[in-house]
C-alpha positions in Angstrom: 37.7 -186.1 -126.6 41.1 -188.3 -126.6 43.0 -188.9 -124.1 46.3 -187.2 -125.3 44.1 -184.1 -126.7 42.8 -183.8 -122.9 46.2 -183.8 -122.3 47.7 -181.7 -124.2 44.4 -179.2 -122.5 45.4 -180.0 -119.6 49.2 -178.8 -119.6 48.0 -175.2 -121.6 45.4 -174.4 -118.6 47.3 -175.6 -115.6 50.0 -172.1 -116.3 47.2 -169.8 -116.9 45.1 -170.9 -114.3 47.9 -170.7 -111.6 49.0 -167.2 -113.1 45.7 -166.1 -112.4 45.6 -167.0 -109.0 49.1 -165.0 -108.7 47.3 -162.2 -110.2 44.7 -162.5 -107.4 46.8 -163.1 -104.0 48.2 -160.0 -105.2 45.2 -158.2 -105.8 44.4 -159.4 -102.2 47.5 -157.8 -100.3 47.7 -154.7 -102.6 43.6 -154.7 -101.6 42.9 -156.0 -98.5 39.2 -156.5 -97.7 38.0 -154.6 -94.1 39.3 -156.2 -91.4 36.2 -157.4 -88.8 36.7 -158.1 -85.7 39.8 -155.8 -84.5 39.1 -154.0 -81.7 39.4 -150.4 -81.3 38.5 -149.5 -78.2 42.0 -149.9 -76.3 42.9 -149.2 -73.0 43.6 -146.1 -73.3 40.9 -144.7 -75.0 38.7 -146.6 -72.1 41.0 -144.3 -69.3 40.4 -141.3 -71.2 37.0 -142.0 -71.6 36.6 -142.9 -67.6 38.5 -139.8 -66.5 39.0 -137.5 -68.8 36.1 -135.4 -67.6 38.0 -135.1 -64.1 41.0 -133.1 -65.7 40.3 -129.2 -66.0 41.8 -125.8 -67.3 43.0 -123.8 -64.5 42.6 -120.4 -65.4 43.9 -116.9 -64.4 41.2 -114.3 -65.1 42.7 -110.2 -64.8 39.8 -108.2 -66.1 41.5 -104.9 -68.1 39.0 -101.3 -68.6 39.9 -100.0 -71.8 39.2 -96.7 -73.5 35.9 -96.2 -75.8 38.2 -94.9 -78.2 40.5 -98.8 -78.1 41.5 -99.9 -81.4 41.5 -96.4 -82.9 44.9 -95.3 -83.9 45.6 -92.0 -82.5 48.4 -89.8 -81.1 49.2 -91.2 -77.4 48.8 -88.0 -76.1 45.2 -87.6 -77.4 44.7 -91.5 -76.2 45.9 -90.2 -72.3 43.3 -86.9 -72.5 40.6 -89.9 -73.2 41.6 -92.2 -70.5 42.3 -88.7 -68.2 38.4 -87.1 -69.4 36.3 -90.0 -70.2 35.1 -92.7 -68.4 35.6 -96.3 -69.4 33.0 -98.0 -70.1 32.5 -100.7 -67.5 31.4 -103.2 -69.9 34.8 -102.6 -72.2 37.2 -105.0 -70.8 38.8 -108.4 -71.5 40.2 -111.1 -69.8 43.7 -112.8 -70.1 44.5 -116.0 -68.8 47.3 -118.4 -67.7 46.8 -121.5 -68.4 47.0 -124.4 -66.6 45.8 -128.4 -65.9 44.7 -129.4 -62.7 43.1 -132.7 -61.9 39.8 -133.2 -59.6 40.5 -135.6 -56.7 37.4 -135.1 -54.4 34.2 -134.6 -56.8 32.0 -134.1 -53.4 33.9 -131.8 -51.6 35.1 -130.0 -55.3 39.4 -130.4 -54.6 41.9 -129.7 -57.2 45.3 -130.8 -57.5 47.5 -128.1 -59.4 51.0 -127.0 -59.4 52.0 -124.2 -57.2 53.1 -122.1 -59.8 50.2 -122.9 -61.9 47.8 -120.5 -59.0 50.9 -118.7 -57.4 50.4 -114.9 -57.7 46.5 -115.4 -60.0 43.8 -113.1 -59.1 40.4 -114.3 -59.9 41.2 -118.0 -60.2 38.5 -120.0 -63.2 38.4 -123.5 -63.4 36.9 -125.0 -66.2 35.3 -128.7 -66.9 35.2 -130.8 -70.0 32.1 -130.1 -70.7 33.0 -126.1 -70.7 30.8 -125.1 -67.1 33.2 -122.9 -65.4 33.2 -122.4 -61.0 35.2 -119.4 -59.6 38.1 -121.3 -57.9 40.3 -120.3 -54.3 43.4 -121.6 -53.1 42.5 -124.1 -50.7 46.3 -124.7 -49.5 49.7 -124.1 -51.7 53.9 -125.5 -51.1 55.9 -124.2 -53.1 58.6 -126.1 -52.0 57.3 -129.6 -53.2 55.4 -127.5 -56.2 51.9 -128.2 -55.2 48.6 -126.7 -54.6 45.0 -128.0 -53.7 42.4 -125.4 -55.3 38.3 -125.2 -54.2 35.2 -125.3 -55.8 31.7 -124.7 -54.9 29.2 -127.0 -56.6 26.0 -128.4 -56.2 26.5 -131.4 -58.0 29.5 -133.8 -57.2 32.0 -133.4 -60.0 33.7 -136.4 -61.7 36.7 -137.2 -60.1 40.3 -139.2 -60.9 40.9 -142.4 -59.0 44.3 -142.3 -56.5 47.1 -145.1 -57.9 50.3 -146.0 -56.9 53.1 -144.4 -57.9 55.8 -147.2 -56.0 55.8 -149.6 -58.2 56.0 -148.0 -61.5 57.6 -150.4 -64.3 60.6 -148.5 -66.7 58.6 -149.3 -70.3 55.1 -149.1 -69.2 53.0 -146.9 -70.8 51.2 -143.9 -69.3 48.7 -141.2 -70.4 49.2 -137.3 -70.5 45.7 -135.7 -70.6 46.6 -131.1 -70.1 45.9 -128.5 -72.3 48.6 -127.1 -74.0 48.9 -124.1 -75.5 45.1 -124.1 -74.8 44.2 -127.0 -76.6 41.7 -128.0 -73.8 41.6 -132.0 -73.0 44.7 -132.7 -75.2 46.0 -136.7 -74.7 49.4 -137.8 -75.6 50.8 -141.2 -74.5 54.5 -142.5 -74.0 56.5 -144.9 -71.6 58.0 -144.2 -67.4 61.6 -143.5 -68.9 62.7 -143.4 -65.3 62.1 -142.5 -61.6 64.0 -140.5 -58.9 64.9 -138.0 -61.3 66.2 -135.1 -59.4 65.6 -131.5 -60.9 67.4 -128.4 -60.5 66.6 -125.0 -60.9 67.8 -121.6 -60.5 67.0 -121.9 -56.1 66.5 -125.5 -55.3 66.5 -129.1 -56.5 63.5 -131.1 -56.9 63.4 -135.0 -56.0 62.2 -138.2 -56.6 60.1 -137.5 -60.2 58.8 -139.8 -62.5 60.5 -139.4 -66.0 57.8 -139.6 -69.3 58.0 -139.2 -72.6 54.6 -139.0 -73.1 54.0 -134.9 -74.8 54.1 -132.5 -71.9 53.6 -129.0 -73.2 53.2 -125.2 -71.2 49.7 -125.5 -70.3 49.8 -129.1 -69.2 51.4 -128.3 -65.8 49.0 -129.5 -62.9 47.6 -132.0 -65.2 47.4 -136.1 -64.7 49.7 -139.4 -65.5 47.3 -141.9 -65.7 48.4 -145.5 -66.0 47.6 -147.5 -68.4 44.7 -148.4 -66.0 43.1 -144.9 -65.7 44.7 -144.7 -62.5 46.6 -141.3 -61.6 50.0 -141.7 -60.5 51.5 -138.4 -61.0 51.1 -134.6 -61.3 52.9 -133.2 -64.7 55.1 -130.7 -63.3 58.1 -129.7 -66.0 59.6 -129.8 -69.1 63.5 -130.4 -69.8 64.4 -127.0 -71.8 67.2 -128.2 -73.5 65.7 -131.9 -75.2 62.2 -132.6 -76.8 60.4 -135.4 -75.2 62.0 -135.6 -71.6 58.5 -134.6 -69.4 58.6 -134.7 -65.3 56.0 -135.9 -62.9 55.2 -135.6 -59.2 55.1 -139.2 -58.0 51.3 -139.1 -56.4 52.7 -140.9 -53.2 54.7 -138.4 -52.6 51.7 -135.8 -53.2 49.2 -138.1 -51.2 50.9 -136.8 -47.2 51.6 -133.2 -48.9 47.4 -133.1 -50.1 46.3 -134.4 -46.6 48.3 -131.4 -44.7 46.9 -129.1 -47.4 43.6 -130.2 -46.8 43.9 -129.4 -42.4 46.0 -127.2 -42.6 46.1 -125.4 -45.9 50.1 -125.4 -46.2 52.4 -128.2 -45.4 53.8 -129.1 -41.6 57.2 -130.4 -42.3 58.7 -133.1 -40.6 61.4 -132.9 -37.7 64.0 -135.8 -37.6 65.8 -134.3 -34.5 69.2 -134.8 -35.6 71.8 -131.8 -36.1 74.7 -133.5 -38.4 77.9 -131.9 -39.8 80.3 -132.5 -42.5 82.2 -136.1 -42.5 86.0 -135.7 -43.7 88.0 -138.3 -44.4 90.3 -138.2 -41.1 86.7 -139.5 -40.3 86.4 -141.9 -43.0 88.8 -143.5 -42.4 88.6 -143.8 -38.4 85.1 -145.2 -39.0 86.5 -148.0 -42.0 84.1 -146.3 -44.4 84.6 -148.1 -47.8 85.6 -145.6 -50.6 82.8 -144.2 -52.7 80.7 -143.8 -50.1 79.2 -140.3 -49.2 77.3 -139.1 -45.7 77.3 -136.8 -43.0 78.5 -137.5 -39.2 75.2 -137.3 -36.7 76.9 -134.5 -34.3 73.5 -134.5 -32.1 70.5 -136.8 -31.6 68.4 -134.7 -29.7 66.0 -135.9 -26.6 62.8 -137.6 -27.3 62.8 -136.9 -31.2 61.7 -139.6 -33.6 65.9 -140.2 -35.0 66.6 -141.1 -30.9 63.1 -143.5 -30.7 64.3 -145.4 -34.6 67.9 -146.1 -33.2 70.2 -143.5 -33.9 73.0 -142.6 -32.1 75.1 -140.1 -32.0 78.7 -140.7 -34.4 76.6 -142.5 -36.5 77.3 -141.7 -40.4 74.1 -141.3 -42.4 74.0 -142.5 -45.5 70.9 -142.5 -47.0 67.2 -140.8 -46.2 64.2 -141.9 -47.6 66.5 -144.1 -49.9 68.4 -140.6 -51.2 71.9 -140.6 -50.7 73.1 -137.9 -48.2 76.5 -136.6 -49.3 76.7 -133.3 -47.8 74.7 -131.3 -45.1 72.9 -129.3 -48.0 71.5 -132.4 -49.5 70.5 -133.3 -46.0 68.5 -129.9 -45.4 67.6 -130.1 -49.1 66.1 -133.5 -48.3 64.5 -133.1 -45.0 62.3 -130.3 -46.4 60.6 -132.3 -48.8 59.6 -135.2 -46.3 56.0 -133.8 -44.4 55.8 -134.4 -40.8 54.0 -138.1 -40.1 55.7 -139.8 -42.7 57.9 -142.8 -42.1 61.1 -142.9 -43.8 64.1 -145.1 -43.9 67.2 -143.9 -43.0 70.5 -146.0 -43.6 73.4 -145.1 -41.6 77.2 -146.8 -41.1 78.3 -148.4 -37.7 80.5 -150.3 -36.6 81.7 -151.5 -40.0 79.0 -152.1 -41.3 75.2 -150.7 -42.9 72.4 -150.2 -40.9 68.7 -149.4 -41.9 66.7 -147.4 -39.5 62.8 -146.8 -39.8 61.9 -143.4 -38.4 58.5 -141.1 -37.9 58.8 -138.1 -38.6 57.2 -135.7 -35.9 55.8 -132.4 -35.5 58.5 -129.9 -34.0 57.3 -129.8 -30.7 56.3 -126.1 -29.7 58.1 -125.7 -26.6 61.5 -126.0 -28.0 60.5 -123.3 -30.7 62.4 -120.6 -28.3 66.1 -122.1 -28.3 65.7 -123.2 -31.7 65.4 -119.9 -32.4 68.2 -118.9 -30.2 70.5 -121.4 -32.2 69.2 -120.6 -35.9 69.1 -117.4 -35.5 70.9 -116.1 -32.1 68.1 -114.0 -31.0 65.2 -113.6 -28.1 62.3 -111.6 -28.9 58.9 -110.6 -27.7 55.5 -108.9 -29.1 55.0 -105.2 -28.4 51.8 -104.0 -27.9 52.0 -101.3 -30.6 54.2 -102.9 -33.2 53.5 -104.9 -36.1 57.0 -107.1 -35.8 58.9 -108.7 -32.9 61.2 -106.5 -31.1 64.4 -108.3 -29.7 65.1 -108.5 -26.8 68.2 -110.7 -26.6 71.5 -111.2 -29.0 74.0 -113.6 -28.7 77.7 -113.0 -28.8 79.5 -113.9 -31.6 76.2 -115.0 -33.4 76.3 -113.4 -37.4 73.5 -111.1 -36.4 75.6 -109.7 -33.8 78.4 -109.7 -36.0 76.6 -107.5 -38.2 75.5 -105.1 -35.7 71.8 -106.2 -34.9 70.6 -104.9 -31.0 68.1 -105.6 -28.8 64.9 -102.5 -29.7 65.6 -103.9 -33.0 62.5 -104.7 -34.8 61.8 -108.1 -37.7 59.1 -107.2 -40.0 59.0 -110.6 -41.7 61.6 -113.8 -43.4 62.3 -114.4 -46.8 58.5 -113.7 -48.3 56.7 -114.3 -45.0 55.1 -110.9 -42.9 56.4 -111.3 -39.1 53.1 -109.2 -37.5 53.6 -111.4 -34.2 55.6 -113.6 -32.0 53.2 -116.4 -33.4 54.1 -116.5 -36.9 57.6 -116.2 -35.9 57.4 -119.2 -34.5 56.0 -120.4 -37.0 58.4 -119.4 -39.7 61.1 -120.4 -37.4 60.0 -124.0 -37.9 59.2 -123.8 -41.8 62.4 -122.4 -42.6 64.7 -123.8 -39.5 66.4 -127.2 -42.1 68.1 -124.1 -44.8 71.1 -122.4 -44.4 70.4 -119.2 -44.8 66.9 -116.4 -44.5 66.3 -112.8 -46.3 64.7 -111.1 -43.1 63.4 -107.5 -43.1 65.1 -105.7 -40.0 63.7 -102.0 -38.6 65.5 -99.7 -36.8 63.1 -96.2 -35.5 62.4 -95.5 -39.1 64.5 -96.9 -41.2 64.2 -100.7 -42.8 67.0 -103.0 -43.8 67.0 -106.9 -45.8 69.5 -108.7 -44.6 71.1 -111.8 -45.1 70.9 -114.3 -42.1 73.4 -117.8 -42.0 71.6 -120.1 -40.3 
């Protein structure tokens, strides 16, 4: 072919080839070939696969007898007639479950951590594992103040258990995983991030501090279930849902729970910590005298108890207590609420204002000394009491003049039967309750005089 004709043919072929290449590129974009080499097994998948079996369903079982004619539409009179005259078939019963979640923290001992509100008031507690095995559980310990409970089941074989993590170094924005049984859907997995830390939640009767906030979906039934980090380690116990917004959930940091777990295992309840401080409100005159900068609040240390943890830490009478365990102390009620959440044996940081500057001291809380309980009861309630061999309760032997109980007419010979929800059958119960409630501002006392009983609110 002559050169001129070949050039003309090439000029006609190049636009066509270019157009074909463009069409192939477009098709490849619209219909890409199956990707090879992408790893679908993400860290979340690995964490759930490894530790998901340690998450359990916690149910409260209630057996209800039914009439043999249950389900038939009949007049209520005849329904009562059959209920009164026919013994229901013992096999005719059904169960209702109040669902929550839990996490196995000791596979050999069968210990399960959950929320106190999941287990509270339950009859027969049933724990269901991921493989659908069921176990009867008993409450090994419960602490309503922290909303934590410890369940125990008996098993001959070791159970899968969750690995404890560290919630003190959480990073805002890091990935977290929630596993639970929302609305009864077993072992549901959701993911999100740590939205915030050290959050406080106010309920009708108390304030909870130091919560982890997350946007991982937490719904009814998730309560008591685990919050994991990307490595699958337990960093929190899912506890609450913010009712006014979607995508906001809260969890108890596992580091806060560890000390409580130790007390629940050893004592069956949390032994409140003792600092040995009596504080009072800070007014502007004291703040000005102490050269306290504007915008900084606190309480005045009125008394430092001899031999107590605060004295050993170097706290002095007249110091202004600014923070306890990093939490601001703006008032005496704040101090009491914070102290209630700290168990014995925990080292806490105390920030005080002294000599025109801040000082940070470390104090290790202790168990309240047994030899000081009688005097503590006299300070709080203004009474002295004793056991009586024929009476369930304690008999008041002395009432402090000018105390709240004296002003409302309580007198020696009256009997205390209960304080708040705690029955008082003797001095041992009374002393235990006094120590437990010593950081409260008030308590409800069931008082008996002869054959009459009265509920009295006592300002402590």
